[in-house]
TORBALO-385658 format. One record per atom (N, C-alpha, C, CB): residue number from 1; residue in one letter; atom name; z, y, x. Coordinates in Angstrom, 1 decimal. Glycine has a CB too. Layout:
// TORBALO-385658
  num  residu  atome      zz      yy      xx
  NUM       A     CA       Z       Y       X
...
END
This chain:
// TORBALO-385658
  num  residu  atome      zz      yy      xx
    1       M      N     0.0    -1.1     0.9
    1       M     CA     0.0     0.0     0.0
    1       M      C     0.0     1.2     0.9
    1       M     CB     1.2     0.0    -1.0
    2       S      N    -1.1     1.9     1.0
    2       S     CA    -1.2     3.1     1.8
    2       S      C    -1.8     4.2     0.9
    2       S     CB    -2.0     2.9     3.1
    3       D      N    -0.9     5.2     0.6
    3       D     CA    -1.4     6.3    -0.2
    3       D      C    -1.9     7.3     0.7
    3       D     CB    -0.2     6.9    -1.1
    4       E      N    -3.2     7.6     0.7
    4       E     CA    -3.9     8.4     1.6
    4       E      C    -4.1     9.9     1.1
    4       E     CB    -5.2     7.8     2.0
    5       I      N    -3.2    10.4     0.3
    5       I     CA    -3.3    11.7    -0.2
    5       I      C    -2.9    12.6     1.0
    5       I     CB    -2.4    12.0    -1.4
    6       S      N    -3.6    13.7     1.2
    6       S     CA    -3.3    14.6     2.3
    6       S      C    -2.2    15.6     1.8
    6       S     CB    -4.5    15.4     2.7
    7       P      N    -1.5    16.2     2.8
    7       P     CA    -0.4    17.1     2.4
    7       P      C    -1.0    18.3     1.6
    7       P     CB     0.3    17.6     3.7
    8       V      N    -0.3    18.6     0.6
    8       V     CA    -0.7    19.7    -0.3
    8       V      C     0.4    20.7    -0.5
    8       V     CB    -1.2    19.1    -1.7
    9       D      N     0.0    22.0    -0.5
    9       D     CA     0.9    23.0    -0.9
    9       D      C     0.9    23.1    -2.4
    9       D     CB     0.4    24.4    -0.3
   10       T      N     2.1    22.8    -2.9
   10       T     CA     2.2    22.7    -4.4
   10       T      C     2.0    24.0    -5.1
   10       T     CB     3.5    22.1    -4.8
   11       K      N     2.1    25.1    -4.3
   11       K     CA     2.0    26.4    -5.0
   11       K      C     0.5    26.8    -5.2
   11       K     CB     2.6    27.5    -4.1
   12       N      N    -0.4    26.4    -4.2
   12       N     CA    -1.8    26.8    -4.4
   12       N      C    -2.8    25.7    -4.1
   12       N     CB    -2.1    27.9    -3.5
   13       G      N    -2.2    24.5    -3.9
   13       G     CA    -3.1    23.3    -3.7
   13       G      C    -3.7    23.2    -2.3
   13       G     CB    -4.1    23.3    -4.7
   14       S      N    -3.5    24.0    -1.4
   14       S     CA    -4.1    23.9    -0.1
   14       S      C    -3.3    23.0     0.8
   14       S     CB    -4.2    25.3     0.6
   15       S      N    -4.0    22.4     1.8
   15       S     CA    -3.4    21.4     2.7
   15       S      C    -2.6    22.2     3.7
   15       S     CB    -4.5    20.6     3.4
   16       T      N    -1.4    21.7     4.0
   16       T     CA    -0.5    22.3     4.9
   16       T      C    -0.6    21.7     6.3
   16       T     CB     0.9    22.2     4.4
   17       G      N    -0.9    20.4     6.3
   17       G     CA    -1.0    19.7     7.6
   17       G      C     0.3    19.2     8.2
   17       G     CB    -1.7    20.6     8.6
   18       R      N     1.4    19.5     7.5
   18       R     CA     2.7    19.1     8.0
   18       R      C     3.2    17.9     7.3
   18       R     CB     3.8    20.3     7.9
   19       T      N     3.4    16.8     8.0
   19       T     CA     3.9    15.6     7.3
   19       T      C     5.0    15.1     8.2
   19       T     CB     2.8    14.5     7.2
   20       F      N     6.1    14.8     7.5
   20       F     CA     7.4    14.4     8.1
   20       F      C     7.5    12.9     7.9
   20       F     CB     8.6    15.2     7.6
   21       L      N     7.5    12.1     8.9
   21       L     CA     7.5    10.6     8.8
   21       L      C     9.0    10.1     8.8
   21       L     CB     6.7    10.0     9.9
   22       C      N     9.3     9.3     7.9
   22       C     CA    10.6     8.7     7.8
   22       C      C    10.5     7.2     7.7
   22       C     CB    11.4     9.3     6.6
   23       V      N    11.1     6.5     8.6
   23       V     CA    11.1     5.0     8.5
   23       V      C    12.1     4.5     7.5
   23       V     CB    11.4     4.4    10.0
   24       V      N    11.6     3.7     6.6
   24       V     CA    12.4     3.2     5.5
   24       V      C    12.9     1.8     5.9
   24       V     CB    11.6     3.1     4.2
   25       D      N    14.2     1.6     5.7
   25       D     CA    14.8     0.3     5.9
   25       D      C    16.1     0.3     5.0
   25       D     CB    15.2     0.0     7.4
   26       E      N    16.9    -0.6     5.1
   26       E     CA    18.1    -0.7     4.2
   26       E      C    19.3    -0.3     5.0
   26       E     CB    18.2    -2.1     3.7
   27       S      N    19.2     0.5     6.0
   27       S     CA    20.4     1.0     6.8
   27       S      C    21.0     2.1     6.0
   27       S     CB    20.0     1.4     8.2
   28       E      N    22.3     2.3     6.3
   28       E     CA    23.1     3.5     5.7
   28       E      C    22.5     4.8     6.2
   28       E     CB    24.5     3.3     6.0
   29       E      N    22.1     4.9     7.5
   29       E     CA    21.7     6.1     8.0
   29       E      C    20.3     6.6     7.5
   29       E     CB    21.7     6.0     9.5
   30       M      N    19.6     5.7     6.9
   30       M     CA    18.3     6.1     6.4
   30       M      C    18.4     7.2     5.3
   30       M     CB    17.6     4.9     5.9
   31       G      N    19.5     7.1     4.6
   31       G     CA    19.7     8.1     3.5
   31       G      C    19.8     9.5     4.1
   31       G     CB    21.0     7.8     2.8
   32       A      N    20.5     9.7     5.2
   32       A     CA    20.6    11.1     5.8
   32       A      C    19.3    11.5     6.3
   32       A     CB    21.7    11.1     6.9
   33       A      N    18.5    10.6     6.9
   33       A     CA    17.2    10.9     7.5
   33       A      C    16.3    11.3     6.3
   33       A     CB    16.7     9.8     8.3
   34       L      N    16.3    10.6     5.3
   34       L     CA    15.4    10.8     4.1
   34       L      C    15.7    12.2     3.5
   34       L     CB    15.5     9.7     3.1
   35       R      N    17.0    12.5     3.3
   35       R     CA    17.4    13.8     2.8
   35       R      C    16.9    14.9     3.7
   35       R     CB    18.9    13.9     2.6
   36       F      N    17.1    14.8     5.0
   36       F     CA    16.6    15.8     5.9
   36       F      C    15.1    15.9     5.8
   36       F     CB    17.0    15.4     7.4
   37       A      N    14.4    14.8     5.8
   37       A     CA    12.9    14.9     5.7
   37       A      C    12.5    15.6     4.4
   37       A     CB    12.3    13.5     5.7
   38       C      N    13.1    15.4     3.3
   38       C     CA    12.8    16.0     2.0
   38       C      C    13.1    17.5     2.1
   38       C     CB    13.5    15.4     0.9
   39       R      N    14.2    17.9     2.6
   39       R     CA    14.6    19.3     2.7
   39       R      C    13.7    20.0     3.7
   39       R     CB    16.0    19.4     3.2
   40       R      N    13.3    19.4     4.8
   40       R     CA    12.4    20.0     5.8
   40       R      C    11.0    20.2     5.1
   40       R     CB    12.3    19.1     7.0
   41       A      N    10.6    19.2     4.4
   41       A     CA     9.3    19.3     3.7
   41       A      C     9.3    20.5     2.7
   41       A     CB     8.9    18.0     3.0
   42       I      N    10.3    20.6     1.9
   42       I     CA    10.4    21.7     0.9
   42       I      C    10.5    23.0     1.6
   42       I     CB    11.7    21.5     0.1
   43       N      N    11.3    23.1     2.7
   43       N     CA    11.5    24.4     3.3
   43       N      C    10.3    24.9     4.2
   43       N     CB    12.7    24.3     4.2
   44       S      N     9.4    23.9     4.5
   44       S     CA     8.2    24.3     5.3
   44       S      C     6.9    24.1     4.6
   44       S     CB     8.3    23.6     6.7
   45       N      N     7.0    23.8     3.4
   45       N     CA     5.8    23.5     2.6
   45       N      C     5.0    22.3     3.1
   45       N     CB     4.9    24.8     2.6
   46       G      N     5.7    21.3     3.5
   46       G     CA     5.1    20.1     4.0
   46       G      C     5.2    18.9     3.1
   46       G     CB     5.6    19.7     5.4
   47       R      N     5.0    17.7     3.6
   47       R     CA     5.2    16.5     2.8
   47       R      C     5.9    15.5     3.6
   47       R     CB     3.8    16.0     2.5
   48       V      N     6.4    14.5     2.9
   48       V     CA     7.1    13.3     3.5
   48       V      C     6.2    12.1     3.5
   48       V     CB     8.4    13.0     2.7
   49       A      N     6.2    11.4     4.5
   49       A     CA     5.5    10.1     4.6
   49       A      C     6.5     9.0     4.8
   49       A     CB     4.3    10.0     5.7
   50       L      N     6.4     7.9     4.2
   50       L     CA     7.4     6.8     4.3
   50       L      C     6.7     5.6     5.0
   50       L     CB     8.0     6.4     3.0
   51       L      N     7.3     5.0     5.9
   51       L     CA     6.8     3.8     6.6
   51       L      C     7.8     2.7     6.5
   51       L     CB     6.5     4.1     8.1
   52       Y      N     7.4     1.5     6.0
   52       Y     CA     8.2     0.3     6.0
   52       Y      C     7.5    -0.7     6.9
   52       Y     CB     8.4    -0.2     4.5
   53       V      N     8.2    -1.3     7.8
   53       V     CA     7.7    -2.2     8.7
   53       V      C     8.2    -3.6     8.4
   53       V     CB     8.0    -1.8    10.2
   54       M      N     7.3    -4.5     8.1
   54       M     CA     7.6    -5.9     7.8
   54       M      C     7.6    -6.7     9.2
   54       M     CB     6.7    -6.6     6.8
   55       Q      N     8.6    -7.5     9.3
   55       Q     CA     8.6    -8.4    10.5
   55       Q      C     7.6    -9.5    10.3
   55       Q     CB    10.0    -8.9    10.8
   56       P      N     6.9    -9.9    11.3
   56       P     CA     5.9   -11.0    11.2
   56       P      C     6.6   -12.2    10.8
   56       P     CB     5.1   -11.2    12.5
   57       A      N     5.9   -13.0     9.9
   57       A     CA     6.5   -14.3     9.4
   57       A      C     6.6   -15.2    10.6
   57       A     CB     5.6   -14.9     8.3
   58       E      N     7.8   -15.8    10.8
   58       E     CA     8.1   -16.7    11.9
   58       E      C     7.7   -18.1    11.6
   58       E     CB     9.5   -16.6    12.3
   59       F      N     7.6   -18.5    10.4
   59       F     CA     7.3   -19.9    10.0
   59       F      C     5.8   -20.1    10.0
   59       F     CB     7.9   -20.3     8.7
   60       Q      N     5.3   -20.7    11.1
   60       Q     CA     3.8   -20.9    11.2
   60       Q      C     3.3   -22.3    11.2
   60       Q     CB     3.4   -20.2    12.5
   61       H      N     4.2   -23.3    10.9
   61       H     CA     3.8   -24.7    10.9
   61       H      C     2.8   -25.0     9.8
   61       H     CB     5.1   -25.6    10.7
   62       W      N     3.0   -24.5     8.6
   62       W     CA     2.0   -24.6     7.6
   62       W      C     1.6   -23.3     7.1
   62       W     CB     2.7   -25.5     6.4
   63       M      N     0.3   -23.1     7.2
   63       M     CA    -0.2   -21.7     6.9
   63       M      C     0.1   -21.3     5.5
   63       M     CB    -1.7   -21.8     7.1
   64       A      N     0.1   -22.1     4.5
   64       A     CA     0.4   -21.7     3.2
   64       A      C     1.8   -21.2     3.0
   64       A     CB     0.1   -22.9     2.2
   65       I      N     2.7   -21.8     3.7
   65       I     CA     4.1   -21.4     3.6
   65       I      C     4.3   -20.0     4.3
   65       I     CB     5.1   -22.4     4.3
   66       G      N     3.7   -19.9     5.5
   66       G     CA     3.7   -18.6     6.2
   66       G      C     3.1   -17.5     5.4
   66       G     CB     3.0   -18.7     7.5
   67       E      N     2.0   -17.8     4.7
   67       E     CA     1.3   -16.8     3.9
   67       E      C     2.2   -16.4     2.7
   67       E     CB    -0.1   -17.3     3.4
   68       R      N     2.8   -17.4     2.1
   68       R     CA     3.7   -17.1     0.9
   68       R      C     4.9   -16.2     1.4
   68       R     CB     4.2   -18.4     0.3
   69       M      N     5.4   -16.5     2.5
   69       M     CA     6.5   -15.7     3.1
   69       M      C     6.1   -14.3     3.3
   69       M     CB     7.1   -16.3     4.4
   70       R      N     4.9   -14.1     3.8
   70       R     CA     4.3   -12.8     4.0
   70       R      C     4.1   -12.0     2.7
   70       R     CB     3.0   -12.9     4.7
   71       E      N     3.6   -12.7     1.7
   71       E     CA     3.5   -12.1     0.3
   71       E      C     4.8   -11.7    -0.3
   71       E     CB     2.8   -13.1    -0.6
   72       E      N     5.8   -12.5    -0.1
   72       E     CA     7.1   -12.2    -0.7
   72       E      C     7.7   -11.0     0.1
   72       E     CB     8.1   -13.4    -0.5
   73       A      N     7.5   -10.9     1.4
   73       A     CA     8.0    -9.8     2.2
   73       A      C     7.3    -8.5     1.8
   73       A     CB     7.8   -10.1     3.7
   74       R      N     6.0    -8.6     1.5
   74       R     CA     5.3    -7.4     1.1
   74       R      C     5.7    -6.9    -0.3
   74       R     CB     3.8    -7.7     1.0
   75       E      N     6.0    -7.9    -1.2
   75       E     CA     6.5    -7.5    -2.5
   75       E      C     7.8    -6.8    -2.4
   75       E     CB     6.6    -8.7    -3.4
   76       E      N     8.7    -7.3    -1.6
   76       E     CA    10.0    -6.6    -1.3
   76       E      C     9.8    -5.3    -0.7
   76       E     CB    10.9    -7.5    -0.4
   77       A      N     8.9    -5.1     0.2
   77       A     CA     8.6    -3.9     0.8
   77       A      C     8.1    -2.9    -0.2
   77       A     CB     7.6    -4.0     2.0
   78       E      N     7.2    -3.3    -1.0
   78       E     CA     6.7    -2.4    -2.1
   78       E      C     7.7    -1.9    -3.0
   78       E     CB     5.5    -3.1    -2.8
   79       E      N     8.6    -2.9    -3.4
   79       E     CA     9.7    -2.5    -4.3
   79       E      C    10.6    -1.4    -3.7
   79       E     CB    10.5    -3.7    -4.7
   80       L      N    11.0    -1.7    -2.5
   80       L     CA    11.9    -0.7    -1.8
   80       L      C    11.2     0.6    -1.6
   80       L     CB    12.3    -1.3    -0.4
   81       L      N     9.9     0.6    -1.2
   81       L     CA     9.2     1.9    -1.1
   81       L      C     9.1     2.6    -2.4
   81       L     CB     7.8     1.6    -0.5
   82       Q      N     8.9     1.9    -3.5
   82       Q     CA     8.8     2.5    -4.8
   82       Q      C    10.1     3.3    -5.1
   82       Q     CB     8.5     1.5    -5.9
   83       V      N    11.2     2.6    -4.8
   83       V     CA    12.5     3.3    -5.1
   83       V      C    12.7     4.5    -4.2
   83       V     CB    13.7     2.3    -4.8
   84       V      N    12.4     4.4    -2.9
   84       V     CA    12.5     5.5    -2.0
   84       V      C    11.5     6.6    -2.3
   84       V     CB    12.4     5.1    -0.6
   85       A      N    10.3     6.2    -2.7
   85       A     CA     9.3     7.2    -3.0
   85       A      C     9.7     8.0    -4.3
   85       A     CB     7.9     6.6    -3.3
   86       S      N    10.4     7.3    -5.2
   86       S     CA    10.8     8.1    -6.4
   86       S      C    11.9     9.1    -6.1
   86       S     CB    11.4     7.1    -7.5
   87       V      N    12.7     8.8    -5.1
   87       V     CA    13.8     9.7    -4.6
   87       V      C    13.1    10.9    -4.0
   87       V     CB    14.7     9.0    -3.6
   88       V      N    12.1    10.7    -3.2
   88       V     CA    11.3    11.8    -2.5
   88       V      C    10.6    12.6    -3.6
   88       V     CB    10.3    11.2    -1.6
   89       E      N    10.1    12.0    -4.6
   89       E     CA     9.4    12.7    -5.7
   89       E      C    10.4    13.6    -6.4
   89       E     CB     8.7    11.8    -6.6
   90       K      N    11.6    13.1    -6.7
   90       K     CA    12.6    13.9    -7.4
   90       K      C    13.0    15.1    -6.6
   90       K     CB    13.8    13.0    -7.8
   91       R      N    13.1    14.9    -5.3
   91       R     CA    13.6    15.9    -4.4
   91       R      C    12.6    17.0    -4.0
   91       R     CB    14.2    15.3    -3.1
   92       T      N    11.3    16.5    -4.0
   92       T     CA    10.3    17.4    -3.5
   92       T      C     9.2    17.8    -4.5
   92       T     CB     9.6    16.8    -2.3
   93       G      N     9.1    17.0    -5.6
   93       G     CA     8.1    17.3    -6.6
   93       G      C     6.8    16.7    -6.4
   93       G     CB     8.0    18.8    -6.7
   94       Y      N     6.6    15.8    -5.4
   94       Y     CA     5.4    15.1    -5.2
   94       Y      C     5.6    13.7    -4.7
   94       Y     CB     4.5    15.9    -4.2
   95       V      N     4.6    12.9    -4.9
   95       V     CA     4.6    11.5    -4.5
   95       V      C     4.3    11.5    -3.0
   95       V     CB     3.6    10.6    -5.3
   96       P      N     5.2    10.8    -2.2
   96       P     CA     4.9    10.8    -0.7
   96       P      C     3.8     9.9    -0.3
   96       P     CB     6.2    10.4     0.0
   97       K      N     3.3    10.1     0.8
   97       K     CA     2.4     9.1     1.4
   97       K      C     3.2     7.9     1.9
   97       K     CB     1.6     9.8     2.6
   98       T      N     2.7     6.7     1.6
   98       T     CA     3.5     5.5     2.0
   98       T      C     2.6     4.6     2.8
   98       T     CB     4.0     4.8     0.7
   99       Y      N     3.3     3.9     3.7
   99       Y     CA     2.6     2.9     4.6
   99       Y      C     3.5     1.7     4.6
   99       Y     CB     2.4     3.5     6.0
  100       I      N     2.9     0.5     4.6
  100       I     CA     3.5    -0.8     4.8
  100       I      C     2.7    -1.4     6.0
  100       I     CB     3.6    -1.7     3.6
  101       R      N     3.4    -1.7     7.0
  101       R     CA     2.7    -2.3     8.2
  101       R      C     3.5    -3.5     8.6
  101       R     CB     2.5    -1.3     9.4
  102       E      N     2.9    -4.4     9.3
  102       E     CA     3.6    -5.6     9.9
  102       E      C     3.6    -5.6    11.4
  102       E     CB     2.9    -6.9     9.3
  103       G      N     4.7    -5.9    12.0
  103       G     CA     4.8    -5.9    13.4
  103       G      C     6.2    -5.5    13.9
  103       G     CB     3.7    -5.0    14.0
  104       K      N     6.2    -5.2    15.2
  104       K     CA     7.5    -4.7    15.7
  104       K      C     7.6    -3.2    15.4
  104       K     CB     7.5    -4.9    17.3
  105       V      N     8.7    -2.8    14.9
  105       V     CA     8.9    -1.5    14.3
  105       V      C     8.6    -0.4    15.3
  105       V     CB    10.3    -1.3    13.8
  106       R      N     9.0    -0.6    16.6
  106       R     CA     8.8     0.5    17.6
  106       R      C     7.3     0.6    17.9
  106       R     CB     9.5     0.2    18.8
  107       E      N     6.6    -0.5    17.9
  107       E     CA     5.1    -0.4    18.2
  107       E      C     4.4     0.2    17.0
  107       E     CB     4.6    -1.8    18.6
  108       V      N     4.8    -0.2    15.8
  108       V     CA     4.1     0.2    14.6
  108       V      C     4.3     1.7    14.4
  108       V     CB     4.6    -0.5    13.4
  109       V      N     5.5     2.2    14.7
  109       V     CA     5.8     3.7    14.5
  109       V      C     4.9     4.5    15.5
  109       V     CB     7.3     4.0    14.8
  110       V      N     4.8     4.1    16.7
  110       V     CA     4.0     4.8    17.7
  110       V      C     2.6     4.7    17.4
  110       V     CB     4.2     4.2    19.1
  111       D      N     2.1     3.5    16.9
  111       D     CA     0.7     3.4    16.5
  111       D      C     0.3     4.3    15.3
  111       D     CB     0.4     1.9    16.2
  112       L      N     1.2     4.3    14.3
  112       L     CA     1.0     5.2    13.2
  112       L      C     0.9     6.7    13.5
  112       L     CB     2.0     4.9    12.1
  113       I      N     1.8     7.1    14.3
  113       I     CA     1.8     8.5    14.8
  113       I      C     0.5     8.8    15.5
  113       I     CB     3.1     8.8    15.7
  114       N      N     0.1     7.9    16.3
  114       N     CA    -1.2     8.2    17.0
  114       N      C    -2.4     8.1    16.1
  114       N     CB    -1.4     7.1    18.1
  115       E      N    -2.4     7.3    15.0
  115       E     CA    -3.5     7.2    14.1
  115       E      C    -3.5     8.4    13.1
  115       E     CB    -3.4     5.9    13.3
  116       E      N    -2.4     8.8    12.6
  116       E     CA    -2.3     9.8    11.6
  116       E      C    -2.0    11.2    12.2
  116       E     CB    -1.3     9.4    10.5
  117       K      N    -3.0    12.0    12.4
  117       K     CA    -2.9    13.2    13.1
  117       K      C    -2.1    14.3    12.3
  117       K     CB    -4.2    13.8    13.5
  118       D      N    -2.0    14.1    11.0
  118       D     CA    -1.2    15.1    10.2
  118       D      C     0.3    14.9    10.3
  118       D     CB    -1.7    15.0     8.8
  119       I      N     0.7    13.7    10.9
  119       I     CA     2.2    13.5    11.0
  119       I      C     2.6    14.5    12.2
  119       I     CB     2.5    12.0    11.4
  120       S      N     3.6    15.3    11.8
  120       S     CA     4.0    16.4    12.8
  120       S      C     5.4    16.2    13.3
  120       S     CB     3.8    17.7    12.2
  121       L      N     6.2    15.3    12.6
  121       L     CA     7.6    15.1    13.0
  121       L      C     8.1    13.8    12.6
  121       L     CB     8.5    16.2    12.4
  122       L      N     8.7    13.0    13.5
  122       L     CA     9.3    11.8    13.1
  122       L      C    10.8    12.0    12.9
  122       L     CB     9.1    10.7    14.2
  123       I      N    11.3    11.6    11.8
  123       I     CA    12.7    11.8    11.4
  123       I      C    13.4    10.4    11.3
  123       I     CB    12.9    12.6    10.1
  124       L      N    14.4    10.2    12.1
  124       L     CA    15.2     9.0    12.1
  124       L      C    16.6     9.2    11.9
  124       L     CB    14.9     8.2    13.5
  125       G      N    17.3     8.2    11.3
  125       G     CA    18.7     8.3    11.1
  125       G      C    19.4     7.5    12.3
  125       G     CB    19.1     7.7     9.8
  126       A      N    20.4     8.0    12.8
  126       A     CA    21.2     7.4    13.9
  126       A      C    22.4     6.6    13.3
  126       A     CB    21.6     8.4    15.0
  127       A      N    22.5     5.4    13.7
  127       A     CA    23.7     4.6    13.3
  127       A      C    24.9     5.2    13.9
  127       A     CB    23.5     3.1    13.6
  128       T      N    26.0     5.0    13.2
  128       T     CA    27.3     5.6    13.7
  128       T      C    28.3     4.6    14.3
  128       T     CB    27.9     6.4    12.6
  129       G      N    27.9     3.3    14.3
  129       G     CA    28.8     2.3    14.8
  129       G      C    28.9     2.3    16.3
  129       G     CB    28.3     0.9    14.3
  130       T      N    29.6     1.3    16.8
  130       T     CA    29.9     1.2    18.2
  130       T      C    28.7     0.6    18.9
  130       T     CB    31.1     0.4    18.4
  131       D      N    27.7     0.1    18.2
  131       D     CA    26.6    -0.6    18.9
  131       D      C    25.5     0.4    19.3
  131       D     CB    25.9    -1.6    17.9
  132       G      N    25.7     1.7    19.1
  132       G     CA    24.8     2.7    19.5
  132       G      C    24.0     3.2    18.3
  132       G     CB    23.8     2.2    20.5
  133       P      N    23.0     4.1    18.5
  133       P     CA    22.3     4.8    17.4
  133       P      C    21.3     3.9    16.7
  133       P     CB    21.6     5.9    18.0
  134       G      N    21.0     2.7    17.2
  134       G     CA    20.0     1.8    16.6
  134       G      C    18.9     1.5    17.6
  134       G     CB    19.5     2.4    15.3
  135       P      N    18.2     0.4    17.4
  135       P     CA    17.2     0.0    18.4
  135       P      C    16.0     0.9    18.5
  135       P     CB    16.8    -1.4    18.1
  136       L      N    15.5     1.4    17.3
  136       L     CA    14.4     2.3    17.3
  136       L      C    14.7     3.6    18.0
  136       L     CB    13.9     2.5    15.9
  137       V      N    15.8     4.2    17.6
  137       V     CA    16.2     5.5    18.3
  137       V      C    16.4     5.3    19.8
  137       V     CB    17.6     6.0    17.6
  138       T      N    17.1     4.2    20.2
  138       T     CA    17.3     4.0    21.6
  138       T      C    15.9     3.8    22.3
  138       T     CB    18.1     2.7    21.8
  139       Y      N    15.0     3.0    21.8
  139       Y     CA    13.7     2.8    22.4
  139       Y      C    13.0     4.1    22.5
  139       Y     CB    12.9     1.8    21.6
  140       L      N    12.9     4.9    21.5
  140       L     CA    12.1     6.2    21.5
  140       L      C    12.7     7.1    22.5
  140       L     CB    12.1     6.8    20.2
  141       V      N    14.0     7.2    22.6
  141       V     CA    14.7     8.2    23.5
  141       V      C    14.6     7.7    24.9
  141       V     CB    16.2     8.3    23.1
  142       E      N    14.8     6.4    25.2
  142       E     CA    14.8     5.9    26.6
  142       E      C    13.4     5.6    27.1
  142       E     CB    15.6     4.6    26.6
  143       K      N    12.5     5.1    26.3
  143       K     CA    11.2     4.7    26.8
  143       K      C    10.0     5.6    26.5
  143       K     CB    10.9     3.3    26.3
  144       M      N    10.1     6.3    25.4
  144       M     CA     9.0     7.1    24.9
  144       M      C     9.1     8.6    25.1
  144       M     CB     8.7     6.7    23.5
  145       T      N    10.2     9.1    25.6
  145       T     CA    10.4    10.5    25.8
  145       T      C     9.2    11.0    26.6
  145       T     CB    11.7    10.8    26.4
  146       G      N     8.6    12.0    26.1
  146       G     CA     7.4    12.6    26.8
  146       G      C     6.1    11.9    26.6
  146       G     CB     7.7    12.6    28.3
  147       Q      N     6.1    10.8    25.9
  147       Q     CA     4.8    10.1    25.6
  147       Q      C     4.4    10.3    24.2
  147       Q     CB     5.0     8.7    25.9
  148       L      N     5.3    10.7    23.3
  148       L     CA     4.9    10.9    21.9
  148       L      C     4.2    12.3    21.8
  148       L     CB     6.1    10.8    20.9
  149       R      N     3.3    12.4    20.9
  149       R     CA     2.6    13.7    20.7
  149       R      C     3.3    14.6    19.7
  149       R     CB     1.2    13.5    20.2
  150       I      N     4.4    14.1    19.1
  150       I     CA     5.2    14.9    18.2
  150       I      C     6.7    14.8    18.5
  150       I     CB     5.0    14.4    16.7
  151       P      N     7.5    15.8    18.0
  151       P     CA     8.9    15.7    18.2
  151       P      C     9.6    14.7    17.3
  151       P     CB     9.6    17.1    18.0
  152       V      N    10.7    14.3    17.8
  152       V     CA    11.6    13.3    17.0
  152       V      C    12.9    14.0    16.7
  152       V     CB    11.8    12.0    17.8
  153       T      N    13.2    14.0    15.4
  153       T     CA    14.5    14.5    15.0
  153       T      C    15.4    13.3    14.6
  153       T     CB    14.4    15.5    13.8
  154       I      N    16.6    13.3    15.3
  154       I     CA    17.5    12.2    15.0
  154       I      C    18.7    12.8    14.2
  154       I     CB    18.0    11.6    16.3
  155       V      N    18.9    12.3    13.0
  155       V     CA    19.9    12.8    12.1
  155       V      C    21.1    11.8    12.1
  155       V     CB    19.3    12.9    10.6
  156       P      N    22.2    12.3    12.5
  156       P     CA    23.4    11.4    12.5
  156       P      C    23.6    10.8    11.1
  156       P     CB    24.7    12.2    12.9
  157       G      N    23.8     9.6    11.0
  157       G     CA    23.9     8.9     9.7
  157       G      C    25.2     9.2     9.0
  157       G     CB    23.9     7.4    10.0
  158       N      N    26.2     9.8     9.6
  158       N     CA    27.5    10.0     9.0
  158       N      C    27.5    11.4     8.4
  158       N     CB    28.6     9.8     9.9
  159       L      N    26.4    12.2     8.4
  159       L     CA    26.5    13.5     7.8
  159       L      C    26.5    13.5     6.3
  159       L     CB    25.2    14.3     8.2
  160       T      N    27.3    14.4     5.7
  160       T     CA    27.3    14.5     4.2
  160       T      C    26.0    15.2     3.7
  160       T     CB    28.6    15.3     3.7
  161       D      N    25.8    15.1     2.5
  161       D     CA    24.6    15.8     1.9
  161       D      C    24.7    17.2     2.2
  161       D     CB    24.5    15.5     0.4
  162       E      N    25.9    17.8     2.1
  162       E     CA    26.0    19.3     2.3
  162       E      C    25.7    19.6     3.8
  162       E     CB    27.5    19.7     1.9
  163       Q      N    26.1    18.7     4.7
  163       Q     CA    25.9    19.0     6.1
  163       Q      C    24.4    18.9     6.4
  163       Q     CB    26.6    18.0     7.0
  164       V      N    23.7    17.9     5.8
  164       V     CA    22.3    17.8     6.0
  164       V      C    21.6    19.0     5.4
  164       V     CB    21.7    16.5     5.3
  165       D      N    22.0    19.4     4.2
  165       D     CA    21.3    20.6     3.6
  165       D      C    21.5    21.8     4.5
  165       D     CB    21.9    20.8     2.2
  166       A      N    22.7    22.0     5.1
  166       A     CA    22.9    23.2     5.9
  166       A      C    22.1    23.2     7.2
  166       A     CB    24.4    23.2     6.3
  167       I      N    21.7    22.1     7.7
  167       I     CA    20.9    22.1     9.0
  167       I      C    19.4    21.9     8.7
  167       I     CB    21.4    21.0     9.9
  168       S      N    19.0    21.7     7.5
  168       S     CA    17.6    21.5     7.3
  168       S      C    17.0    22.7     6.5
  168       S     CB    17.4    20.2     6.5
END
């Protein structure tokens, strides 16, 4: 499911070119990142794009079983994206661009940013536990600094709605 609508200025219908990419998962910190992305889009007349990355099916002994597992994972991804997209629509007034891709999340994120030239900012939520900010945040900060063509905003996952609103 890839909605290929270009960013639109809801006031006059013209393209803004600013798209804020938010990676969708079931983590607690995703909520803060999503709120920040929506607020940033509203305040700068941009749009939100949502990316859900499915892990490749590991069961490859029988092709039919592997394919069924992939179909089920895609259905779950579509359901989650629909819920998150409805939140974005309520907050911003428009349906976000959505992507479902399969692979390793860090590689998929970098590939999508390189493919979609209208993506202007990657917004990630940082985990607040003792295990660090999360594998994607760690990878992008440690390995990809200076190699991405766009900035990355890391939103602490423990911020309240009011705190996110104040900084966005």
